[in-house]
VEXLUMVO-648438 format. One line per field, with one value per residue: x, y negated, z negated of N, C-alpha, C in turn; residue in three letters. Coordinates in steps of 0.2 Angstrom, whole numbers, plus 5000, padded with zeros to 4 digits. Example, Ala and Ser with C-alpha at 12.3 -4.5 7.8 and 13.67 -1.06 7.14 Angstrom:
2
nc1: c(5066 5064) .
nc2: c(5028 5011) .
nc3: c(4961 4965) .
cac1: c(5062 5068) .
cac2: c(5022 5005) .
cac3: c(4961 4964) .
cc1: c(5066 5064) .
cc2: c(5016 5000) .
cc3: c(4961 4961) .
rest: c(ala ser) .
//
This chain:
97
nc1: c(5130 5134 5136 5130 5121 5113 5101 5092 5077 5074 5062 5051 5056 5059 5069 5080 5087 5097 5105 5097 5084 5083 5083 5071 5062 5064 5059 5046 5042 5044 5038 5028 5016 5004 4988 4976 4962 4956 4943 4943 4954 4949 4938 4944 4952 4942 4936 4947 4947 4934 4936 4947 4940 4930 4938 4945 4935 4931 4920 4923 4932 4946 4951 4945 4945 4959 4961 4953 4960 4973 4969 4964 4975 4982 4974 4975 4989 4990 4982 4989 5000 4994 4993 4989 4994 4986 4976 4985 4988 4975 4972 4965 4962 4959 4961 4959 4960) .
nc2: c(4962 4957 4966 4960 4945 4932 4935 4935 4941 4946 4948 4942 4931 4929 4926 4937 4944 4954 4969 4980 4975 4970 4982 4988 4979 4981 4994 4992 4984 4993 5005 5004 4996 4984 4991 4989 4980 4965 4968 4982 4984 4977 4985 4998 4994 4991 5004 5011 5005 5009 5023 5024 5019 5028 5039 5035 5032 5045 5050 5058 5072 5083 5093 5086 5073 5071 5072 5061 5050 5051 5049 5036 5029 5031 5024 5011 5009 5009 4998 4988 4987 4986 4996 5012 5028 5039 5032 5029 5042 5046 5035 5023 5006 4993 4980 4963 4958) .
nc3: c(5044 5027 5012 5001 5002 5011 5023 5039 5044 5060 5066 5059 5054 5040 5026 5019 5004 5001 5008 5004 5003 5016 5023 5019 5024 5037 5039 5035 5046 5057 5054 5045 5048 5045 5042 5036 5032 5023 5017 5016 5007 4996 4992 4990 4978 4969 4969 4963 4950 4945 4945 4936 4925 4923 4919 4908 4899 4896 4903 4915 4914 4912 4926 4937 4932 4932 4946 4950 4944 4951 4964 4963 4960 4972 4980 4975 4977 4991 4994 4989 4997 5009 5019 5025 5026 5031 5039 5050 5055 5060 5069 5065 5062 5051 5051 5056 5072) .
cac1: c(5128 5137 5132 5126 5121 5106 5101 5086 5073 5073 5055 5046 5060 5059 5075 5081 5092 5102 5104 5091 5078 5082 5081 5064 5059 5064 5055 5039 5041 5043 5034 5022 5012 4998 4982 4970 4959 4954 4937 4945 4958 4945 4934 4949 4954 4936 4935 4952 4945 4929 4939 4950 4935 4927 4943 4947 4930 4929 4915 4925 4939 4949 4954 4941 4947 4965 4960 4951 4966 4978 4966 4963 4982 4984 4970 4978 4995 4989 4979 4994 5005 4990 4995 4986 4996 4980 4974 4989 4987 4969 4971 4961 4965 4953 4963 4956 4965) .
cac2: c(4959 4959 4970 4955 4939 4931 4937 4933 4946 4944 4949 4938 4925 4928 4927 4943 4943 4959 4975 4985 4972 4970 4989 4989 4975 4984 5000 4990 4982 4998 5011 5003 4990 4983 4993 4988 4973 4963 4971 4988 4983 4976 4992 5002 4992 4992 5011 5013 5003 5013 5029 5023 5018 5035 5044 5033 5033 5052 5052 5063 5074 5089 5093 5081 5067 5070 5070 5054 5045 5051 5046 5029 5027 5031 5018 5005 5008 5008 4992 4983 4987 4985 5002 5018 5033 5043 5028 5030 5048 5046 5030 5018 5000 4989 4973 4959 4957) .
cac3: c(5038 5021 5007 4997 5005 5013 5030 5042 5048 5067 5068 5055 5052 5033 5023 5014 4999 5002 5013 5003 5005 5023 5025 5017 5028 5044 5038 5035 5053 5062 5052 5040 5051 5041 5045 5031 5031 5016 5014 5014 5001 4990 4991 4987 4972 4965 4967 4958 4944 4943 4944 4929 4919 4922 4916 4901 4894 4895 4907 4919 4911 4915 4933 4940 4929 4935 4953 4951 4942 4956 4970 4961 4960 4979 4983 4972 4980 4998 4994 4987 5003 5015 5024 5024 5031 5034 5045 5056 5058 5064 5073 5062 5060 5049 5051 5061 5077) .
cc1: c(5132 5133 5127 5126 5114 5106 5094 5083 5072 5065 5050 5050 5059 5067 5075 5087 5098 5100 5098 5085 5077 5080 5074 5060 5059 5059 5048 5037 5040 5039 5028 5018 5006 4992 4976 4968 4957 4948 4939 4949 4954 4941 4938 4951 4948 4935 4941 4950 4939 4932 4943 4945 4932 4931 4944 4941 4927 4923 4917 4932 4941 4952 4951 4944 4954 4965 4958 4956 4971 4975 4965 4970 4984 4980 4973 4985 4994 4986 4984 4999 5001 4992 4993 4989 4991 4977 4978 4989 4980 4967 4966 4965 4959 4955 4960 4962 4966) .
cc2: c(4961 4963 4966 4948 4938 4932 4934 4939 4943 4944 4944 4932 4923 4929 4933 4942 4948 4965 4979 4981 4971 4977 4990 4985 4978 4990 4998 4987 4988 5004 5010 4997 4990 4986 4993 4981 4972 4967 4978 4988 4982 4982 4997 5000 4993 5000 5014 5011 5007 5020 5029 5023 5025 5040 5042 5032 5040 5054 5058 5065 5080 5088 5087 5074 5066 5068 5063 5049 5045 5048 5038 5026 5026 5025 5012 5004 5006 5001 4986 4982 4986 4990 5008 5023 5037 5039 5029 5036 5049 5040 5024 5012 4995 4982 4969 4957 4949) .
cc3: c(5032 5017 5003 5001 5008 5021 5033 5046 5055 5069 5065 5053 5044 5031 5018 5010 5000 5007 5011 5005 5012 5026 5024 5022 5035 5044 5039 5043 5058 5060 5048 5042 5047 5045 5041 5031 5024 5013 5012 5008 4995 4988 4987 4980 4967 4964 4962 4951 4941 4941 4937 4924 4918 4918 4909 4896 4893 4899 4912 4916 4915 4922 4937 4938 4932 4942 4954 4949 4948 4962 4969 4962 4968 4982 4981 4976 4987 4999 4993 4994 5010 5021 5021 5029 5035 5040 5051 5059 5063 5069 5071 5060 5058 5049 5057 5066 5079) .
rest: c(unk unk unk unk unk unk unk unk unk unk unk unk unk unk unk unk unk unk unk unk unk unk unk unk unk unk unk unk unk unk unk unk unk unk unk unk unk unk unk unk unk unk unk unk unk unk unk unk unk unk unk unk unk unk unk unk unk unk unk unk unk unk unk unk unk unk unk unk unk unk unk unk unk unk unk unk unk unk unk unk unk unk unk unk unk unk unk unk unk unk unk unk unk unk unk unk unk) .
//
């Protein structure tokens, strides 16, 4: 595959624009298989919003506030990509089969 060009992912038949996107696509197929269902994702987004609200209104401050913001960021990131590394370690999968 050329450095720049359009290729095709063999596993999901989606077009990829360049080598970087293709590499990310391969990583997601082999290492980051979706393991979070929609309900799990929605709960995580809602918790992230609550944590941010608690922090930015000053209800929780200091170290605990920082911990909540970081945890909320992790929840939001894992919801966006539908993958939780911790679930992989403990063998949990909330996706519908």
